[in-house]
NUMI-308198 format. One record per atom (N, C-alpha, C, CB): z, y, x; atom name; residue number from 1. Coordinates in steps of 0.001 Angstrom, whole numbers, plus 500000, padded with zeros to 6 digits. Glycine has a CB too. Layout:
BEGIN
{atom {Z,Y,X},CA,NUM}
...
END
This chain:
BEGIN
{atom {349555,358083,679664},N,1}
{atom {350131,358967,679011},CA,1}
{atom {350081,359938,678232},C,1}
{atom {350452,359224,679413},CB,1}
{atom {348402,360413,678445},N,2}
{atom {347818,361309,678048},CA,2}
{atom {347367,360535,676392},C,2}
{atom {346687,361779,679216},CB,2}
{atom {346621,359893,677018},N,3}
{atom {346036,358600,675512},CA,3}
{atom {347406,358595,674685},C,3}
{atom {345581,356382,676137},CB,3}
{atom {348325,358260,675155},N,4}
{atom {349214,359125,674490},CA,4}
{atom {349816,360290,673199},C,4}
{atom {349194,359421,675111},CB,4}
{atom {349028,360956,673916},N,5}
{atom {349123,362500,673610},CA,5}
{atom {348240,362711,672896},C,5}
{atom {349050,363459,674629},CB,5}
{atom {347033,362817,672920},N,6}
{atom {345660,362309,672460},CA,6}
{atom {345405,361666,671114},C,6}
{atom {345245,361359,673365},CB,6}
{atom {345960,360085,671255},N,7}
{atom {346501,359834,669940},CA,7}
{atom {347767,361040,668463},C,7}
{atom {347263,358534,670557},CB,7}
{atom {348455,361666,669207},N,8}
{atom {349600,362389,668420},CA,8}
{atom {349600,362873,668014},C,8}
{atom {350303,362808,668516},CB,8}
{atom {347968,363973,668949},N,9}
{atom {347745,365389,667776},CA,9}
{atom {346517,364555,667431},C,9}
{atom {347427,367440,668419},CB,9}
{atom {345609,363824,667223},N,10}
{atom {344830,363376,666994},CA,10}
{atom {345768,363505,665122},C,10}
{atom {344387,362076,668061},CB,10}
{atom {346074,362092,665209},N,11}
{atom {346410,361736,663881},CA,11}
{atom {348208,362467,663370},C,11}
{atom {346299,359848,663919},CB,11}
{atom {348129,363530,663965},N,12}
{atom {348963,365048,663046},CA,12}
{atom {348344,365515,662845},C,12}
{atom {349843,366086,663408},CB,12}
{atom {346925,366183,663872},N,13}
{atom {345980,367036,663270},CA,13}
{atom {344945,366101,661389},C,13}
{atom {344739,367353,664973},CB,13}
{atom {344943,364803,661584},N,14}
{atom {344672,364160,661045},CA,14}
{atom {345155,364016,658798},C,14}
{atom {345053,363367,662158},CB,14}
{atom {346640,364290,659269},N,15}
{atom {348192,364143,658789},CA,15}
{atom {347846,366004,658353},C,15}
{atom {349818,363543,660405},CB,15}
{atom {347712,366627,658523},N,16}
{atom {347787,368145,658266},CA,16}
{atom {346116,367969,657442},C,16}
{atom {347979,369389,660035},CB,16}
{atom {345298,367147,657487},N,17}
{atom {343907,367757,656396},CA,17}
{atom {343803,367214,655624},C,17}
{atom {342553,367838,656671},CB,17}
{atom {344811,365904,655287},N,18}
{atom {344574,365303,654218},CA,18}
{atom {345570,365515,653343},C,18}
{atom {344338,364107,654403},CB,18}
{atom {347209,366291,654067},N,19}
{atom {348105,367391,652990},CA,19}
{atom {347295,368041,652630},C,19}
{atom {349230,368361,653431},CB,19}
{atom {346717,369155,652979},N,20}
{atom {346065,370322,652453},CA,20}
{atom {344999,370064,651510},C,20}
{atom {345551,371093,653488},CB,20}
{atom {344099,368308,651424},N,21}
{atom {342910,368037,650600},CA,21}
{atom {343698,368768,649381},C,21}
{atom {342352,366265,650409},CB,21}
{atom {345269,367717,649233},N,22}
{atom {345445,367442,647786},CA,22}
{atom {345648,368284,647483},C,22}
{atom {346194,366690,647247},CB,22}
{atom {346828,369364,648485},N,23}
{atom {347504,371140,647372},CA,23}
{atom {346153,371204,646759},C,23}
{atom {348026,373231,648493},CB,23}
{atom {344210,372184,647111},N,24}
{atom {343462,372750,647399},CA,24}
{atom {343233,372117,645509},C,24}
{atom {342643,372551,648936},CB,24}
{atom {342630,373449,644786},N,25}
{atom {341757,373020,642775},CA,25}
{atom {340812,372364,643435},C,25}
{atom {340839,374574,641374},CB,25}
{atom {340140,371809,642332},N,26}
{atom {338530,371388,642685},CA,26}
{atom {337570,373211,642645},C,26}
{atom {337770,369929,640961},CB,26}
{atom {336794,373365,643033},N,27}
{atom {336290,374034,643132},CA,27}
{atom {334771,374400,642156},C,27}
{atom {336422,373843,644201},CB,27}
{atom {335356,374994,640621},N,28}
{atom {334928,375813,639784},CA,28}
{atom {333020,376585,639034},C,28}
{atom {335734,376605,640433},CB,28}
{atom {333209,377371,641200},N,29}
{atom {332596,378074,640766},CA,29}
{atom {330735,377327,640698},C,29}
{atom {333038,379323,641585},CB,29}
{atom {330831,376020,640382},N,30}
{atom {329823,375352,641032},CA,30}
{atom {329210,374959,639446},C,30}
{atom {330348,374021,642251},CB,30}
{atom {328034,376072,638574},N,31}
{atom {327405,376232,637993},CA,31}
{atom {326448,374639,637451},C,31}
{atom {326975,377309,638628},CB,31}
{atom {326802,374314,636709},N,32}
{atom {325689,372876,635989},CA,32}
{atom {324619,372817,636280},C,32}
{atom {325367,372728,634564},CB,32}
{atom {323605,371879,636672},N,33}
{atom {321599,371839,635985},CA,33}
{atom {321711,372310,634327},C,33}
{atom {320626,369577,635944},CB,33}
{atom {323112,371318,633637},N,34}
{atom {322882,372079,632689},CA,34}
{atom {323297,373043,632063},C,34}
{atom {322782,371677,632176},CB,34}
{atom {324421,373913,632438},N,35}
{atom {324591,374741,632169},CA,35}
{atom {323389,376132,631724},C,35}
{atom {325340,374691,632976},CB,35}
{atom {323990,376662,630621},N,36}
{atom {322626,378292,630731},CA,36}
{atom {323245,379551,631349},C,36}
{atom {322022,379069,628871},CB,36}
{atom {322211,379391,631465},N,37}
{atom {322741,381602,632221},CA,37}
{atom {322795,382462,630779},C,37}
{atom {320776,382862,633627},CB,37}
{atom {323069,382894,630375},N,38}
{atom {323159,384372,629984},CA,38}
{atom {322965,385671,630073},C,38}
{atom {323687,384550,629950},CB,38}
{atom {321803,386335,629199},N,39}
{atom {322407,387449,629489},CA,39}
{atom {322205,388477,628241},C,39}
{atom {321875,387931,630822},CB,39}
{atom {322499,389024,628695},N,40}
{atom {322765,391196,627668},CA,40}
{atom {321574,391780,628354},C,40}
{atom {324779,392720,628312},CB,40}
{atom {321209,392469,626452},N,41}
{atom {320006,392418,625880},CA,41}
{atom {320402,393447,624731},C,41}
{atom {319486,390895,625468},CB,41}
{atom {319633,393934,624441},N,42}
{atom {320232,395471,623292},CA,42}
{atom {318886,394427,622156},C,42}
{atom {319585,398207,624094},CB,42}
{atom {320009,395777,620936},N,43}
{atom {318762,394219,619672},CA,43}
{atom {317834,394880,618889},C,43}
{atom {319754,393092,618055},CB,43}
{atom {318149,396842,619345},N,44}
{atom {316527,397448,618837},CA,44}
{atom {315402,397598,620897},C,44}
{atom {316986,399991,617692},CB,44}
{atom {315774,397459,621534},N,45}
{atom {315404,397824,622766},CA,45}
{atom {314866,395847,624013},C,45}
{atom {317168,398983,623332},CB,45}
{atom {314942,395331,623547},N,46}
{atom {315073,393741,624325},CA,46}
{atom {314226,393955,625377},C,46}
{atom {314534,392258,623429},CB,46}
{atom {313372,394539,626358},N,47}
{atom {313212,394891,627304},CA,47}
{atom {314557,395530,628407},C,47}
{atom {312268,395590,626911},CB,47}
{atom {315775,396168,627033},N,48}
{atom {316553,396995,628404},CA,48}
{atom {317775,394965,628328},C,48}
{atom {317919,399574,627717},CB,48}
{atom {317978,394871,629746},N,49}
{atom {319034,393927,629423},CA,49}
{atom {320398,394586,631481},C,49}
{atom {317887,391511,629283},CB,49}
{atom {321029,393879,630433},N,50}
{atom {321972,394555,631600},CA,50}
{atom {323276,393062,631770},C,50}
{atom {322885,396540,630838},CB,50}
{atom {324930,393402,631698},N,51}
{atom {325612,392708,632006},CA,51}
{atom {326754,392958,630471},C,51}
{atom {325957,392994,633571},CB,51}
{atom {328040,391808,630713},N,52}
{atom {328451,391988,629585},CA,52}
{atom {329116,393193,629893},C,52}
{atom {329150,390928,628997},CB,52}
{atom {329291,393886,628327},N,53}
{atom {329961,395531,628592},CA,53}
{atom {329381,397006,628418},C,53}
{atom {330262,395645,629969},CB,53}
{atom {328104,396339,629068},N,54}
{atom {326352,397661,629337},CA,54}
{atom {325856,397990,628071},C,54}
{atom {324598,396864,630220},CB,54}
{atom {325726,399059,627793},N,55}
{atom {324889,399890,626440},CA,55}
{atom {323972,400265,627083},C,55}
{atom {325516,401197,625585},CB,55}
{atom {322666,399625,625407},N,56}
{atom {321834,400571,625910},CA,56}
{atom {321161,401825,626578},C,56}
{atom {321727,400557,625598},CB,56}
{atom {320745,401770,627673},N,57}
{atom {320278,403354,628067},CA,57}
{atom {319271,404458,627001},C,57}
{atom {319320,403134,629496},CB,57}
{atom {318606,403591,626281},N,58}
{atom {318238,404188,625256},CA,58}
{atom {318931,404830,623687},C,58}
{atom {317494,403431,625144},CB,58}
{atom {319682,404516,623585},N,59}
{atom {320144,403954,622259},CA,59}
{atom {321791,404031,622346},C,59}
{atom {319546,402297,622019},CB,59}
{atom {321789,403785,623932},N,60}
{atom {323365,403714,623064},CA,60}
{atom {324128,402452,622205},C,60}
{atom {323244,404758,621908},CB,60}
{atom {323262,401537,622754},N,61}
{atom {323903,399965,621669},CA,61}
{atom {324771,399553,622176},C,61}
{atom {323073,398557,621419},CB,61}
{atom {326431,398759,622481},N,62}
{atom {326107,397946,623499},CA,62}
{atom {325332,396822,623274},C,62}
{atom {327116,397590,624043},CB,62}
{atom {325324,395730,623829},N,63}
{atom {324524,394957,625047},CA,63}
{atom {324721,393790,623511},C,63}
{atom {325483,394573,627203},CB,63}
{atom {324116,392650,623785},N,64}
{atom {324323,392061,622826},CA,64}
{atom {323665,389970,623711},C,64}
{atom {323325,393118,621326},CB,64}
{atom {324705,389354,623958},N,65}
{atom {324727,388604,624440},CA,65}
{atom {323462,387346,624092},C,65}
{atom {325928,388509,624332},CB,65}
{atom {322611,387165,624216},N,66}
{atom {321055,386335,625139},CA,66}
{atom {320317,385674,625929},C,66}
{atom {320545,386540,625478},CB,66}
{atom {320807,384056,625109},N,67}
{atom {320455,382773,625907},CA,67}
{atom {319654,382426,626447},C,67}
{atom {320447,381971,625541},CB,67}
{atom {319331,382722,627622},N,68}
{atom {317706,382564,628571},CA,68}
{atom {316535,381729,628224},C,68}
{atom {317910,381951,629981},CB,68}
{atom {316986,380347,627807},N,69}
{atom {316461,378662,627549},CA,69}
{atom {316177,379130,625376},C,69}
{atom {318520,376828,628157},CB,69}
{atom {316627,380070,625125},N,70}
{atom {316025,380850,623361},CA,70}
{atom {314852,381437,623520},C,70}
{atom {316993,382236,622600},CB,70}
{atom {313727,380583,623322},N,71}
{atom {311703,381255,622668},CA,71}
{atom {311724,382753,622121},C,71}
{atom {310899,380175,620817},CB,71}
{atom {312035,383422,622989},N,72}
{atom {310847,384144,622131},CA,72}
{atom {309994,384669,622388},C,72}
{atom {311003,384874,621499},CB,72}
{atom {309470,385651,620458},N,73}
{atom {307795,386269,620474},CA,73}
{atom {308154,387252,619313},C,73}
{atom {306222,384959,620023},CB,73}
{atom {307597,387722,621041},N,74}
{atom {306997,388857,619983},CA,74}
{atom {305486,389438,619966},C,74}
{atom {307819,390113,620188},CB,74}
{atom {306092,390122,618661},N,75}
{atom {304568,390596,617752},CA,75}
{atom {304381,392452,617751},C,75}
{atom {304786,389961,615642},CB,75}
{atom {303322,392950,617040},N,76}
{atom {302909,393964,616835},CA,76}
{atom {303383,394255,615853},C,76}
{atom {301872,394089,616899},CB,76}
{atom {303917,395341,615095},N,77}
{atom {303940,395804,613939},CA,77}
{atom {302699,396204,612867},C,77}
{atom {304605,396701,614202},CB,77}
{atom {302107,396914,613798},N,78}
{atom {300633,396705,612793},CA,78}
{atom {299516,395766,613367},C,78}
{atom {299780,398242,612582},CB,78}
{atom {299818,394749,613733},N,79}
{atom {298721,393178,613404},CA,79}
{atom {299702,392256,613945},C,79}
{atom {296896,392941,614412},CB,79}
{atom {300221,391622,612951},N,80}
{atom {301908,390021,613446},CA,80}
{atom {300796,389269,613509},C,80}
{atom {303624,389135,611916},CB,80}
{atom {299691,389601,613729},N,81}
{atom {298870,388018,614453},CA,81}
{atom {298552,388283,615810},C,81}
{atom {297211,387491,613710},CB,81}
{atom {298782,388857,616404},N,82}
{atom {298576,389577,617702},CA,82}
{atom {300090,389729,618374},C,82}
{atom {297808,391129,617423},CB,82}
{atom {300269,387793,618588},N,83}
{atom {302141,387081,619200},CA,83}
{atom {301484,387270,621267},C,83}
{atom {302634,384084,618362},CB,83}
{atom {302880,387146,621679},N,84}
{atom {303428,386995,622854},CA,84}
{atom {304538,386308,623030},C,84}
{atom {303594,387984,623305},CB,84}
{atom {304607,386002,624578},N,85}
{atom {306578,384867,625137},CA,85}
{atom {306492,386269,626159},C,85}
{atom {306611,382261,626455},CB,85}
{atom {306198,387128,626310},N,86}
{atom {307090,388121,627171},CA,86}
{atom {306189,389988,626689},C,86}
{atom {306868,387475,629413},CB,86}
{atom {307043,390771,626440},N,87}
{atom {307399,391999,625986},CA,87}
{atom {306045,392669,626471},C,87}
{atom {308857,392593,626573},CB,87}
{atom {305180,394049,625470},N,88}
{atom {303870,393935,626342},CA,88}
{atom {303118,395629,625554},C,88}
{atom {302724,391971,625920},CB,88}
{atom {302218,395120,625671},N,89}
{atom {300597,396498,624348},CA,89}
{atom {300667,395280,623512},C,89}
{atom {298027,397095,625143},CB,89}
{atom {300133,395633,622262},N,90}
{atom {299150,395101,621678},CA,90}
{atom {297786,395537,621704},C,90}
{atom {299469,395042,620659},CB,90}
{atom {296882,394024,622103},N,91}
{atom {295723,394811,622730},CA,91}
{atom {294896,394823,621604},C,91}
{atom {294989,394190,624065},CB,91}
{atom {295749,395531,620041},N,92}
{atom {293912,396009,619333},CA,92}
{atom {294902,397270,618745},C,92}
{atom {292690,394562,617622},CB,92}
{atom {295890,397695,619193},N,93}
{atom {295976,398749,618792},CA,93}
{atom {297105,399824,620119},C,93}
{atom {296481,398436,617208},CB,93}
{atom {297388,398979,620794},N,94}
{atom {297995,399511,622201},CA,94}
{atom {299867,399738,621850},C,94}
{atom {297033,401350,622691},CB,94}
{atom {300977,399826,620485},N,95}
{atom {301382,399913,620184},CA,95}
{atom {302328,398658,621313},C,95}
{atom {300937,400208,619060},CB,95}
{atom {303874,398764,622024},N,96}
{atom {304577,398173,621678},CA,96}
{atom {304811,397034,621425},C,96}
{atom {304707,398510,621231},CB,96}
{atom {304757,395786,621798},N,97}
{atom {305179,394429,621280},CA,97}
{atom {306410,394543,620884},C,97}
{atom {305100,393324,622201},CB,97}
{atom {306957,394148,619789},N,98}
{atom {308823,393937,619224},CA,98}
{atom {308587,392678,618841},C,98}
{atom {309643,394992,617712},CB,98}
{atom {310136,391959,618981},N,99}
{atom {311133,391079,619172},CA,99}
{atom {310652,390410,617844},C,99}
{atom {312715,391660,619363},CB,99}
{atom {309672,389574,617256},N,100}
{atom {309612,388580,615807},CA,100}
{atom {311023,387578,615728},C,100}
{atom {308015,387363,615879},CB,100}
{atom {311241,388880,614116},N,101}
{atom {312700,388065,613915},CA,101}
{atom {312760,386891,613172},C,101}
{atom {313712,388860,613232},CB,101}
{atom {313352,385682,613555},N,102}
{atom {313095,383698,613074},CA,102}
{atom {314162,385079,611869},C,102}
{atom {314152,381345,614479},CB,102}
{atom {313451,383626,610332},N,103}
{atom {313924,383224,609270},CA,103}
{atom {315386,382467,610107},C,103}
{atom {312736,382270,608347},CB,103}
{atom {316667,382286,608660},N,104}
{atom {317162,381035,609534},CA,104}
{atom {318081,380456,608162},C,104}
{atom {318241,381501,611275},CB,104}
END
């Protein structure tokens, strides 16, 4: 008699679990490995980063979308031969490096 109750309760649990699994939507919050992350930066001050809708703390411009997988090159305005893949100072004059504009 106890085994019949146990089987009935077990079957009820399994049935409810199966029914609930059909009613759920697939989890779309997981990011795929190929999905690129998007950050927002100021076009005048690439060191200022934020989220969508933020404004630059230096000039007040709206931040624009910048993909993380884009290769950025920074250069000195006085010494275009000085290049770096990250923001910093020119090794010759100490000026701030700016993002090099690419021709399209």
